[in-house]
NUFI-616634 format. One record per residue: residue in three letters; x, y, z of N, C-alpha, C in turn. Coordinates in nm, 4 decimals, always signed. Layout:
<nodes>
(node 'ala' (X Y Z) (X Y Z) (X Y Z));
...
</nodes>
This chain:
<nodes>
(node 'met' (+10.4220 +2.8050 +8.3224) (+10.5243 +2.8923 +8.3711) (+10.5805 +3.0414 +8.2726));
(node 'lys' (+10.5642 +2.9435 +8.1268) (+10.6077 +3.0707 +8.0355) (+10.4840 +3.1566 +7.9902));
(node 'lys' (+10.3667 +3.1507 +8.0790) (+10.2200 +3.2794 +8.0687) (+10.2754 +3.3775 +8.1403));
(node 'leu' (+10.3721 +3.3395 +8.2212) (+10.3610 +3.4784 +8.3274) (+10.4734 +3.5644 +8.2824));
(node 'pro' (+10.5684 +3.5431 +8.1847) (+10.6471 +3.7292 +8.1215) (+10.5509 +3.7652 +8.0370));
(node 'val' (+10.4612 +3.6773 +7.9872) (+10.3815 +3.7090 +7.8583) (+10.2697 +3.7847 +7.8956));
(node 'ile' (+10.2169 +3.7454 +8.0237) (+10.0839 +3.8542 +8.1033) (+10.1485 +3.9452 +8.1918));
(node 'ala' (+10.2699 +3.9519 +8.2082) (+10.3854 +4.0942 +8.2806) (+10.4060 +4.1683 +8.2068));
(node 'ala' (+10.4066 +4.1414 +8.0233) (+10.4333 +4.2463 +7.8858) (+10.2871 +4.2815 +7.8942));
(node 'ile' (+10.2274 +4.2494 +7.8879) (+10.0666 +4.3012 +7.8593) (+10.0422 +4.3939 +7.9551));
(node 'leu' (+10.0516 +4.3558 +8.0967) (+10.0407 +4.4594 +8.1903) (+10.1073 +4.5880 +8.1767));
(node 'val' (+10.2095 +4.5830 +8.1483) (+10.3145 +4.6852 +8.0979) (+10.2766 +4.7804 +7.9909));
(node 'val' (+10.2334 +4.7155 +7.8950) (+10.1755 +4.7764 +7.7728) (+10.0427 +4.8381 +7.8253));
(node 'ser' (+9.9838 +4.7585 +7.9042) (+9.8387 +4.8406 +7.9117) (+9.8513 +4.9392 +7.9827));
(node 'ser' (+9.9470 +4.9344 +8.1134) (+9.9697 +5.0279 +8.1640) (+10.0297 +5.1833 +8.1122));
(node 'phe' (+10.1132 +5.1401 +8.0100) (+10.1442 +5.2562 +7.9635) (+10.0382 +5.3362 +7.9079));
(node 'phe' (+9.9724 +5.2679 +7.7918) (+9.8775 +5.3185 +7.7206) (+9.7750 +5.3696 +7.7787));
(node 'val' (+9.7224 +5.3307 +7.9459) (+9.6777 +5.4318 +8.0301) (+9.6798 +5.5235 +8.0727));
(node 'ser' (+9.8412 +5.5620 +8.1281) (+9.8964 +5.6662 +8.1556) (+9.9013 +5.7153 +8.0446));
(node 'cys' (+9.9097 +5.7118 +7.9214) (+9.9369 +5.8265 +7.8017) (+9.7774 +5.8878 +7.7436));
(node 'ala' (+9.6797 +5.8238 +7.8193) (+9.5416 +5.8509 +7.7562) (+9.5361 +5.8830 +7.8795));
(node 'gly' (+9.5597 +5.9036 +7.9757) (+9.5319 +6.0281 +8.0829) (+9.5813 +6.1614 +8.0796));
(node 'thr' (+9.6924 +6.1951 +7.9957) (+9.7475 +6.2950 +8.0049) (+9.6370 +6.3925 +7.9285));
(node 'ser' (+9.6457 +6.5321 +7.9688) (+9.5535 +6.6215 +7.9505) (+9.6226 +6.7430 +7.9272));
(node 'val' (+9.6560 +6.8553 +7.8415) (+9.7118 +6.9665 +7.8255) (+9.6034 +7.0863 +7.7463));
(node 'gln' (+9.6270 +7.1450 +7.8357) (+9.5189 +7.3125 +7.8321) (+9.5503 +7.4373 +7.8247));
(node 'arg' (+9.5797 +7.4975 +7.7353) (+9.6229 +7.6289 +7.7442) (+9.5285 +7.7389 +7.7927));
(node 'val' (+9.6054 +7.8210 +7.8405) (+9.5264 +7.9252 +7.9310) (+9.5756 +8.0908 +7.9539));
(node 'asp' (+9.5245 +8.1523 +7.9857) (+9.5768 +8.2688 +7.9401) (+9.6800 +8.3315 +8.0766));
(node 'thr' (+9.8109 +8.3861 +8.0263) (+9.9129 +8.3797 +8.1203) (+9.8717 +8.4467 +8.2344));
(node 'gln' (+9.7361 +8.5190 +8.2524) (+9.7496 +8.6203 +8.3665) (+9.5974 +8.5220 +8.4326));
(node 'thr' (+9.6042 +8.3909 +8.3856) (+9.5615 +8.3161 +8.4902) (+9.6356 +8.2541 +8.6115));
(node 'ile' (+9.5531 +8.2759 +8.7302) (+9.6260 +8.2709 +8.8487) (+9.6676 +8.0788 +8.8844));
(node 'thr' (+9.7443 +8.0339 +8.9027) (+9.7831 +7.8939 +8.8785) (+9.8327 +7.8589 +9.0045));
(node 'asp' (+9.8069 +7.7717 +9.1083) (+9.8991 +7.7295 +9.2511) (+9.8567 +7.5711 +9.2482));
(node 'leu' (+9.9643 +7.4900 +9.1873) (+9.9279 +7.3390 +9.2001) (+9.9896 +7.3256 +9.2931));
(node 'ser' (+10.0813 +7.3083 +9.3260) (+10.1715 +7.2835 +9.4151) (+10.1659 +7.3633 +9.5576));
(node 'gly' (+10.1564 +7.4713 +9.5493) (+10.1664 +7.5660 +9.6473) (+10.3047 +7.6203 +9.6511));
(node 'arg' (+10.3680 +7.5955 +9.5881) (+10.5158 +7.6408 +9.6014) (+10.5167 +7.7745 +9.5401));
(node 'trp' (+10.6496 +7.8585 +9.5595) (+10.6285 +7.9972 +9.4387) (+10.6427 +7.9647 +9.3469));
(node 'asn' (+10.5813 +8.0723 +9.2551) (+10.5452 +8.0637 +9.0848) (+10.5284 +8.1467 +9.0146));
(node 'asp' (+10.4700 +8.1967 +8.8957) (+10.5192 +8.3274 +8.7943) (+10.3992 +8.3905 +8.8449));
(node 'thr' (+10.2990 +8.3616 +8.9129) (+10.1968 +8.4231 +8.9892) (+10.2323 +8.5328 +9.1021));
(node 'asp' (+10.2985 +8.4054 +9.1624) (+10.3695 +8.5027 +9.2581) (+10.4819 +8.5966 +9.2489));
(node 'ser' (+10.5394 +8.5829 +9.1516) (+10.6615 +8.6724 +9.1018) (+10.6065 +8.7968 +9.0712));
(node 'gln' (+10.4632 +8.7827 +8.9661) (+10.4239 +8.9059 +8.9378) (+10.3149 +8.9954 +9.0114));
(node 'leu' (+10.2594 +8.9195 +9.0914) (+10.1865 +9.0387 +9.1996) (+10.2898 +9.0625 +9.2712));
(node 'val' (+10.3660 +9.0030 +9.3479) (+10.4653 +9.0761 +9.3992) (+10.5468 +9.2012 +9.3510));
(node 'ala' (+10.5849 +9.1510 +9.2366) (+10.6634 +9.2845 +9.1516) (+10.5342 +9.4144 +9.1559));
(node 'glu' (+10.3970 +9.4080 +9.0945) (+10.3354 +9.4476 +9.0869) (+10.3124 +9.5633 +9.2246));
(node 'lys' (+10.3125 +9.5023 +9.3096) (+10.3089 +9.5902 +9.4386) (+10.4027 +9.6365 +9.4779));
(node 'met' (+10.4916 +9.6061 +9.4881) (+10.6214 +9.6172 +9.5602) (+10.6711 +9.7343 +9.4646));
(node 'val' (+10.6723 +9.7458 +9.3395) (+10.7058 +9.8737 +9.2601) (+10.6267 +9.9592 +9.2740));
(node 'ser' (+10.4792 +9.9516 +9.2598) (+10.3975 +10.0659 +9.3244) (+10.4433 +10.1508 +9.4364));
(node 'glu' (+10.4697 +10.0318 +9.5301) (+10.5013 +10.1201 +9.6903) (+10.6422 +10.1898 +9.6732));
(node 'ala' (+10.7211 +10.1359 +9.6184) (+10.8534 +10.1882 +9.5974) (+10.8415 +10.3348 +9.5115));
(node 'leu' (+10.7582 +10.3357 +9.4092) (+10.7267 +10.4682 +9.3540) (+10.6483 +10.5520 +9.4309));
(node 'thr' (+10.5823 +10.5181 +9.5298) (+10.5498 +10.6313 +9.6058) (+10.6228 +10.7020 +9.7448));
(node 'phe' (+10.7262 +10.6069 +9.7458) (+10.8168 +10.6545 +9.8570) (+10.8971 +10.8420 +9.8156));
(node 'pro' (+10.9549 +10.8946 +9.9253) (+10.9913 +11.0402 +9.8683) (+11.0791 +11.0277 +9.7981));
(node 'trp' (+11.1952 +10.9200 +9.7572) (+11.3022 +10.9567 +9.7132) (+11.2631 +11.0203 +9.5626));
(node 'leu' (+11.1560 +10.9685 +9.5087) (+11.1645 +10.9395 +9.3725) (+11.1219 +11.1023 +9.3131));
(node 'lys' (+11.0535 +11.1705 +9.4272) (+11.0169 +11.3251 +9.3945) (+11.1179 +11.4146 +9.4007));
(node 'lys' (+11.1963 +11.3776 +9.5114) (+11.3091 +11.4398 +9.5715) (+11.3882 +11.4502 +9.4945));
(node 'phe' (+11.4263 +11.3425 +9.4068) (+11.5339 +11.3218 +9.2948) (+11.4953 +11.4159 +9.1787));
(node 'met' (+11.3353 +11.3783 +9.1322) (+11.2890 +11.4934 +9.0108) (+11.3238 +11.6256 +9.0576));
(node 'thr' (+11.2895 +11.6936 +9.1710) (+11.2599 +11.8177 +9.1783) (+11.3790 +11.8465 +9.2168));
(node 'lys' (+11.5166 +11.7895 +9.2514) (+11.6924 +11.8261 +9.2360) (+11.7210 +11.8231 +9.1035));
(node 'asn' (+11.6881 +11.7092 +9.0245) (+11.7456 +11.7261 +8.9157) (+11.6726 +11.7272 +8.7784));
(node 'gly' (+11.5654 +11.7664 +8.7460) (+11.4546 +11.8013 +8.6641) (+11.4850 +11.6627 +8.5810));
(node 'arg' (+11.4681 +11.5456 +8.6102) (+11.4673 +11.4282 +8.5266) (+11.4412 +11.3154 +8.5699));
(node 'glu' (+11.3498 +11.2056 +8.5352) (+11.3339 +11.0605 +8.5525) (+11.4686 +10.9927 +8.6355));
(node 'pro' (+11.4474 +10.9598 +8.7267) (+11.5531 +10.8624 +8.7762) (+11.6428 +10.7605 +8.7218));
(node 'arg' (+11.7301 +10.6966 +8.7041) (+11.7932 +10.5742 +8.6053) (+11.7963 +10.4722 +8.7170));
(node 'val' (+11.7364 +10.3879 +8.7017) (+11.7129 +10.2653 +8.7661) (+11.7466 +10.1334 +8.6735));
(node 'lys' (+11.8586 +10.0195 +8.8200) (+11.9241 +9.9132 +8.7767) (+11.8330 +9.8140 +8.8430));
(node 'val' (+11.8253 +9.6887 +8.8317) (+11.7680 +9.5848 +8.9147) (+11.9213 +9.4957 +8.9142));
(node 'gly' (+11.9428 +9.5013 +9.0627) (+12.0361 +9.4126 +9.1027) (+12.0290 +9.2855 +9.1203));
(node 'glu' (+12.1105 +9.1954 +9.1833) (+12.1049 +9.0400 +9.2085) (+11.9577 +9.0285 +9.3109));
(node 'ile' (+11.8680 +8.9319 +9.2906) (+11.7736 +8.9100 +9.3875) (+11.7866 +8.7343 +9.4397));
(node 'glu' (+11.8496 +8.7396 +9.5363) (+11.8839 +8.6019 +9.6265) (+11.7584 +8.5347 +9.6510));
(node 'asn' (+11.7916 +8.4196 +9.6260) (+11.6728 +8.2842 +9.6806) (+11.7346 +8.2431 +9.8100));
(node 'arg' (+11.6683 +8.2640 +9.9288) (+11.7379 +8.2136 +10.0477) (+11.6324 +8.1144 +10.1063));
(node 'thr' (+11.5420 +8.0595 +9.9975) (+11.4412 +7.9651 +10.0663) (+11.4777 +7.8675 +9.9980));
(node 'asp' (+11.4320 +7.7265 +10.0949) (+11.4630 +7.5865 +10.0310) (+11.3946 +7.5137 +9.8674));
(node 'glu' (+11.3437 +7.6171 +9.8262) (+11.2856 +7.5944 +9.7061) (+11.3359 +7.6487 +9.5652));
(node 'his' (+11.3329 +7.5578 +9.4808) (+11.3757 +7.5985 +9.3301) (+11.3107 +7.7212 +9.3114));
(node 'ile' (+11.3531 +7.8680 +9.3131) (+11.2727 +7.9670 +9.2567) (+11.3942 +8.0542 +9.1506));
(node 'asp' (+11.3045 +8.0371 +9.0282) (+11.4095 +8.1285 +8.9154) (+11.3426 +8.2596 +8.9454));
(node 'thr' (+11.5010 +8.3272 +9.0048) (+11.4699 +8.4539 +9.0358) (+11.4666 +8.5259 +8.8961));
(node 'ile' (+11.5328 +8.4796 +8.8090) (+11.5301 +8.5456 +8.6777) (+11.3758 +8.6245 +8.6209));
(node 'val' (+11.2488 +8.5371 +8.6457) (+11.1345 +8.5536 +8.6174) (+11.0479 +8.6848 +8.7064));
(node 'phe' (+11.1611 +8.6638 +8.8635) (+11.0714 +8.7786 +8.9287) (+11.1815 +8.9052 +8.8881));
(node 'thr' (+11.3207 +8.9208 +8.8756) (+11.3516 +9.0196 +8.8400) (+11.3079 +9.0921 +8.6983));
(node 'lys' (+11.2830 +8.9943 +8.6024) (+11.1714 +9.0370 +8.4414) (+11.0774 +9.0946 +8.4860));
(node 'ala' (+11.0106 +9.0403 +8.6321) (+10.8537 +9.1133 +8.6343) (+10.8721 +9.2505 +8.7098));
(node 'ile' (+10.9725 +9.2696 +8.7735) (+10.9894 +9.4163 +8.8334) (+11.0577 +9.5080 +8.7331));
(node 'glu' (+11.1372 +9.4576 +8.6048) (+11.1842 +9.5475 +8.5562) (+11.0729 +9.5744 +8.4357));
(node 'arg' (+10.9579 +9.5584 +8.4052) (+10.8879 +9.5721 +8.3277) (+10.7489 +9.6172 +8.3710));
(node 'glu' (+10.7562 +9.6081 +8.5115) (+10.6891 +9.7208 +8.6040) (+10.7314 +9.8434 +8.6506));
(node 'leu' (+10.8700 +9.8422 +8.6394) (+10.9262 +9.9916 +8.6568) (+10.9118 +10.0467 +8.5238));
(node 'leu' (+10.9387 +10.0226 +8.3858) (+10.9445 +10.0612 +8.2669) (+10.7974 +10.1337 +8.2491));
(node 'lys' (+10.6975 +10.0152 +8.2868) (+10.5565 +10.0457 +8.2107) (+10.5164 +10.1530 +8.3448));
(node 'ser' (+10.5844 +10.1690 +8.4504) (+10.5543 +10.3265 +8.4964) (+10.5629 +10.4273 +8.4924));
(node 'gly' (+10.6546 +10.4290 +8.3602) (+10.6599 +10.5769 +8.2971) (+10.7556 +10.6821 +8.4198));
(node 'gln' (+10.7594 +10.6442 +8.5268) (+10.8484 +10.7279 +8.6399) (+10.9881 +10.7399 +8.7013));
(node 'val' (+11.0744 +10.6172 +8.5607) (+11.2095 +10.6119 +8.5776) (+11.2359 +10.5701 +8.4381));
(node 'glu' (+11.3869 +10.6069 +8.4131) (+11.3898 +10.5600 +8.3476) (+11.4827 +10.4225 +8.3189));
(node 'phe' (+11.5112 +10.3231 +8.2482) (+11.6024 +10.1892 +8.3197) (+11.6985 +10.1520 +8.2320));
(node 'val' (+11.8310 +10.1009 +8.3367) (+11.9294 +10.0801 +8.2901) (+11.9749 +9.9289 +8.3044));
(node 'ala' (+12.0282 +9.8962 +8.1605) (+12.0687 +9.7263 +8.1472) (+12.0966 +9.6703 +8.2760));
(node 'ser' (+12.0989 +9.5248 +8.3025) (+12.1648 +9.4732 +8.4365) (+12.3096 +9.4392 +8.4101));
(node 'lys' (+12.3973 +9.4254 +8.4868) (+12.5242 +9.3577 +8.4989) (+12.5353 +9.2871 +8.4170));
(node 'ala' (+12.4568 +9.1679 +8.3654) (+12.5069 +9.0647 +8.2505) (+12.4856 +9.0941 +8.1506));
(node 'glu' (+12.3676 +9.1908 +8.1210) (+12.3157 +9.2019 +7.9924) (+12.4186 +9.3607 +7.9456));
(node 'ser' (+12.4656 +9.4302 +8.0575) (+12.5746 +9.5504 +8.0065) (+12.7023 +9.4781 +7.9346));
(node 'ser' (+12.7287 +9.4070 +7.9947) (+12.8722 +9.3129 +7.9702) (+12.8652 +9.2383 +7.8644));
(node 'glu' (+12.7359 +9.1623 +7.7915) (+12.7318 +9.1366 +7.6307) (+12.7051 +9.2320 +7.5779));
(node 'ile' (+12.6715 +9.3511 +7.5665) (+12.6695 +9.4544 +7.5079) (+12.7681 +9.5285 +7.4732));
(node 'arg' (+12.8817 +9.5533 +7.6104) (+13.0051 +9.6490 +7.5846) (+13.1094 +9.4969 +7.4865));
(node 'glu' (+13.0609 +9.3954 +7.4615) (+13.1103 +9.2901 +7.4122) (+13.1347 +9.2759 +7.2466));
(node 'glu' (+12.9857 +9.3712 +7.2294) (+12.9325 +9.3923 +7.1189) (+13.0106 +9.5019 +7.0646));
(node 'arg' (+12.9755 +9.5726 +7.1648) (+13.0780 +9.7360 +7.0823) (+13.1896 +9.7072 +7.0669));
(node 'ala' (+13.2981 +9.6386 +7.1418) (+13.4036 +9.6107 +7.1395) (+13.3684 +9.5395 +6.9808));
(node 'asp' (+13.3338 +9.4635 +6.9132) (+13.3474 +9.3856 +6.8365) (+13.3093 +9.5001 +6.6984));
(node 'gln' (+13.2475 +9.5847 +6.7431) (+13.2429 +9.6596 +6.6148) (+13.3214 +9.7657 +6.5913));
(node 'gln' (+13.4245 +9.7959 +6.7090) (+13.5374 +9.8772 +6.6510) (+13.6285 +9.7677 +6.5742));
(node 'glu' (+13.6330 +9.6348 +6.5651) (+13.7165 +9.6055 +6.4706) (+13.6215 +9.5217 +6.3313));
(node 'tyr' (+13.5152 +9.5303 +6.3003) (+13.4266 +9.4808 +6.2264) (+13.3123 +9.5414 +6.1589));
(node 'ser' (+13.2999 +9.6661 +6.2029) (+13.1960 +9.7599 +6.1494) (+13.2289 +9.8382 +6.1136));
(node 'ser' (+13.1744 +9.9500 +6.0090) (+13.2021 +10.0341 +5.9181) (+13.2494 +10.1927 +6.0246));
(node 'glu' (+13.3232 +10.2721 +6.0329) (+13.3381 +10.3866 +6.1167) (+13.2117 +10.4302 +6.1433));
(node 'asp' (+13.1004 +10.4541 +6.0430) (+13.0270 +10.5278 +6.0442) (+12.8932 +10.4928 +6.1314));
(node 'thr' (+12.8944 +10.3929 +6.1185) (+12.7959 +10.2763 +6.2446) (+12.8140 +10.2503 +6.3533));
(node 'arg' (+12.9626 +10.2331 +6.3704) (+13.0406 +10.1571 +6.4918) (+12.9617 +10.2283 +6.6191));
(node 'lys' (+12.9643 +10.1797 +6.7483) (+12.8909 +10.2576 +6.8497) (+13.0406 +10.2966 +6.9066));
(node 'lys' (+13.0341 +10.4100 +6.9733) (+13.1531 +10.4401 +7.0409) (+13.1467 +10.4007 +7.2120));
(node 'phe' (+13.2789 +10.3890 +7.2694) (+13.2982 +10.3633 +7.4276) (+13.2673 +10.4389 +7.5239));
(node 'gln' (+13.2424 +10.4760 +7.6123) (+13.2218 +10.5207 +7.7480) (+13.1139 +10.6730 +7.6764));
(node 'lys' (+13.0033 +10.5879 +7.6185) (+12.8570 +10.6957 +7.6158) (+12.7506 +10.6105 +7.6775));
(node 'glu' (+12.7723 +10.4901 +7.7664) (+12.6619 +10.4651 +7.8408) (+12.5956 +10.5576 +7.9777));
(node 'ile' (+12.4933 +10.5315 +8.0256) (+12.4228 +10.6159 +8.0909) (+12.4359 +10.5476 +8.2174));
(node 'ala' (+12.4875 +10.6150 +8.3012) (+12.4971 +10.5530 +8.4726) (+12.3531 +10.5414 +8.5180));
(node 'ala' (+12.3422 +10.4415 +8.6035) (+12.2182 +10.4354 +8.6720) (+12.2708 +10.5322 +8.8096));
(node 'asp' (+12.1330 +10.5590 +8.8642) (+12.1569 +10.6508 +8.9518) (+12.0881 +10.5724 +9.1095));
(node 'tyr' (+12.0153 +10.4597 +9.0830) (+11.9656 +10.3983 +9.1768) (+11.9768 +10.2538 +9.1318));
(node 'met' (+12.0233 +10.1470 +9.2477) (+11.9792 +10.0207 +9.2306) (+11.8722 +9.9652 +9.2896));
(node 'met' (+11.7775 +9.8417 +9.2501) (+11.6993 +9.7637 +9.3345) (+11.7674 +9.6608 +9.3454));
(node 'lys' (+11.7758 +9.5933 +9.4847) (+11.8061 +9.4156 +9.5214) (+11.7216 +9.4027 +9.6047));
(node 'gly' (+11.7844 +9.2449 +9.6331) (+11.6879 +9.2070 +9.7818) (+11.7101 +9.0531 +9.8061));
(node 'lys' (+11.6068 +8.9774 +9.8686) (+11.6045 +8.8561 +9.8766) (+11.4929 +8.8088 +9.8969));
(node 'ile' (+11.4789 +8.6983 +9.8592) (+11.3370 +8.5926 +9.9186) (+11.3972 +8.5166 +10.0266));
(node 'thr' (+11.3267 +8.4748 +10.1281) (+11.3252 +8.4137 +10.2327) (+11.1882 +8.3382 +10.2593));
(node 'ser' (+11.1917 +8.2048 +10.3242) (+11.0778 +8.1657 +10.3831) (+11.0925 +8.0737 +10.5180));
(node 'val' (+10.9592 +8.0492 +10.5948) (+10.9786 +7.9691 +10.6403) (+10.8688 +7.8575 +10.6656));
(node 'val' (+10.8791 +7.6975 +10.7048) (+10.8232 +7.6307 +10.6614) (+10.7637 +7.5662 +10.7525));
(node 'asp' (+10.6483 +7.5423 +10.8104) (+10.5938 +7.4757 +10.9213) (+10.5071 +7.3247 +10.8858));
(node 'gln' (+10.5655 +7.2305 +10.9026) (+10.4375 +7.1053 +10.8425) (+10.4331 +6.9959 +10.9534));
(node 'ile' (+10.3220 +6.9363 +10.8977) (+10.2755 +6.7967 +10.9499) (+10.2289 +6.7137 +10.8808));
(node 'ser' (+10.2115 +6.6437 +10.9271) (+10.2088 +6.4951 +10.7884) (+10.0081 +6.5466 +10.6970));
(node 'gly' (+10.0773 +6.5708 +10.5501) (+9.9522 +6.5851 +10.5011) (+9.8970 +6.7809 +10.4898));
(node 'lys' (+9.9933 +6.8238 +10.5881) (+9.9438 +7.0084 +10.5687) (+10.0507 +7.0596 +10.5937));
(node 'lys' (+10.0899 +7.1882 +10.5376) (+10.2413 +7.2566 +10.5296) (+10.1811 +7.3965 +10.5402));
(node 'ala' (+10.2463 +7.4813 +10.6374) (+10.1963 +7.6177 +10.5889) (+10.3611 +7.6896 +10.5372));
(node 'val' (+10.3720 +7.7691 +10.4410) (+10.4742 +7.8180 +10.4114) (+10.4946 +7.9877 +10.4238));
(node 'phe' (+10.5919 +8.0105 +10.4773) (+10.5390 +8.1883 +10.5064) (+10.6538 +8.2162 +10.4103));
(node 'tyr' (+10.6270 +8.3102 +10.3194) (+10.7291 +8.3706 +10.1863) (+10.7576 +8.5655 +10.2567));
(node 'gln' (+10.8771 +8.5800 +10.2367) (+10.9199 +8.7087 +10.2785) (+11.0152 +8.7625 +10.1732));
(node 'val' (+11.0015 +8.8749 +10.0971) (+11.0403 +8.9158 +10.0148) (+11.1260 +9.0757 +10.0501));
(node 'asp' (+11.1973 +9.1099 +10.0746) (+11.2779 +9.1997 +10.1235) (+11.3339 +9.2798 +9.9782));
(node 'leu' (+11.3157 +9.3768 +9.9521) (+11.3752 +9.4601 +9.8303) (+11.4001 +9.6259 +9.8869));
(node 'asn' (+11.5186 +9.6396 +9.8439) (+11.5612 +9.7950 +9.8879) (+11.6055 +9.8310 +9.7627));
(node 'met' (+11.5875 +10.0086 +9.7370) (+11.6114 +10.1320 +9.6248) (+11.7378 +10.1389 +9.7185));
(node 'ile' (+11.8692 +10.1520 +9.6316) (+11.9837 +10.2045 +9.6943) (+12.0277 +10.3375 +9.5948));
(node 'asp' (+12.0418 +10.4219 +9.6681) (+12.1322 +10.5178 +9.5878) (+12.2845 +10.4766 +9.5582));
(node 'ile' (+12.2852 +10.4637 +9.4337) (+12.4532 +10.4220 +9.3791) (+12.5509 +10.4713 +9.4360));
(node 'glu' (+12.5177 +10.6381 +9.4746) (+12.6326 +10.7610 +9.4649) (+12.6689 +10.7376 +9.6428));
(node 'thr' (+12.5973 +10.6835 +9.7076) (+12.6232 +10.7036 +9.8543) (+12.5502 +10.6080 +9.9038));
(node 'asn' (+12.5520 +10.5549 +9.8572) (+12.4948 +10.3806 +9.9315) (+12.3526 +10.4096 +10.0831));
(node 'gln' (+12.2900 +10.5325 +10.0117) (+12.1780 +10.5624 +10.1175) (+12.0503 +10.4141 +10.0626));
(node 'ile' (+11.9951 +10.3926 +10.1463) (+11.8975 +10.2812 +10.1176) (+11.7475 +10.4013 +10.1002));
(node 'val' (+11.6895 +10.4705 +10.0045) (+11.5942 +10.5274 +10.0254) (+11.4452 +10.4362 +10.0026));
(node 'trp' (+11.4207 +10.3394 +9.9970) (+11.3205 +10.2872 +9.9829) (+11.3677 +10.1114 +10.0500));
(node 'pro' (+11.2818 +10.0884 +10.1779) (+11.3465 +9.9404 +10.2103) (+11.2068 +9.8588 +10.2251));
(node 'gly' (+11.1869 +9.7877 +10.1211) (+11.0320 +9.7416 +10.0632) (+10.9986 +9.5844 +10.1474));
(node 'gln' (+10.8941 +9.5780 +10.1851) (+10.8612 +9.4360 +10.2069) (+10.7392 +9.3553 +10.2168));
(node 'trp' (+10.7197 +9.2244 +10.1527) (+10.6098 +9.1958 +10.1177) (+10.5947 +9.0600 +10.1745));
(node 'gln' (+10.4946 +9.0106 +10.2298) (+10.4641 +8.8219 +10.3212) (+10.3465 +8.8448 +10.2873));
(node 'gln' (+10.3625 +8.6660 +10.2321) (+10.2725 +8.5990 +10.1780) (+10.2532 +8.4788 +10.3125));
(node 'lys' (+10.1923 +8.3628 +10.3514) (+10.1646 +8.2693 +10.3641) (+10.0694 +8.1740 +10.3113));
(node 'lys' (+10.1549 +8.0584 +10.2899) (+10.0430 +7.9741 +10.2134) (+10.0198 +7.8455 +10.2696));
(node 'ile' (+9.8668 +7.7863 +10.3217) (+9.8247 +7.6412 +10.3557) (+9.8027 +7.5519 +10.2071));
(node 'ile' (+9.8884 +7.4312 +10.2297) (+9.8889 +7.3690 +10.1378) (+9.8457 +7.2177 +10.2106));
(node 'glu' (+9.7656 +7.1430 +10.1693) (+9.6935 +7.0337 +10.2426) (+9.6980 +6.9450 +10.1378));
(node 'arg' (+9.7390 +6.7860 +10.1871) (+9.7219 +6.6839 +10.0844) (+9.6829 +6.5596 +10.1769));
(node 'pro' (+9.5560 +6.5816 +10.1894) (+9.4959 +6.4420 +10.3016) (+9.5537 +6.3048 +10.2404));
(node 'gly' (+9.6010 +6.2215 +10.3364) (+9.6561 +6.1180 +10.2709) (+9.7681 +6.1060 +10.2365));
(node 'phe' (+9.8305 +6.2219 +10.2353) (+9.9931 +6.2159 +10.2516) (+10.0775 +6.3125 +10.3086));
(node 'ser' (+10.2164 +6.2405 +10.3157) (+10.3275 +6.3521 +10.3612) (+10.3934 +6.4254 +10.3059));
(node 'phe' (+10.4344 +6.5147 +10.3651) (+10.5308 +6.6028 +10.2598) (+10.6922 +6.5834 +10.3002));
</nodes>
């Protein structure tokens, strides 16, 4: 009877080493398309940001603004809501949109609400702790002309071992002064995930 606990301990230790030996890590280029689980991932965020920003900058609002004002419009990215049943890090998606907007060279970019709040705190601290010739003044911020905001939604259809996920991203470019939507963008994609012998 005393042999049973010893055998059990050996089996536990053996399984531990086997599981450790099976671990493999490979570093790949960040542009590599990966889709391990079928869920929304960094590749989706980047591809959607590229396509939607590209489309937004071809709409008439941009040319009209530049003709009227003689300068590039200033844009701010607002909240992107995740209304799917997945955990989607919308910050990754938001940052991808910001990069694409800046990379285009067709708009100027204004810090987000959260970033602006932190910078205002720093500016307030400077009034007390920094020398007069280096501290930054209040009420010198440049206001945004437009805000891009929107949501991610999904519809799931599944049966044992197979699942279809339909994603829809709706983004709007909104004139901050008039609340006019100058670009209503929409992107859709469907993923089919198969796991033979498993249920979702």
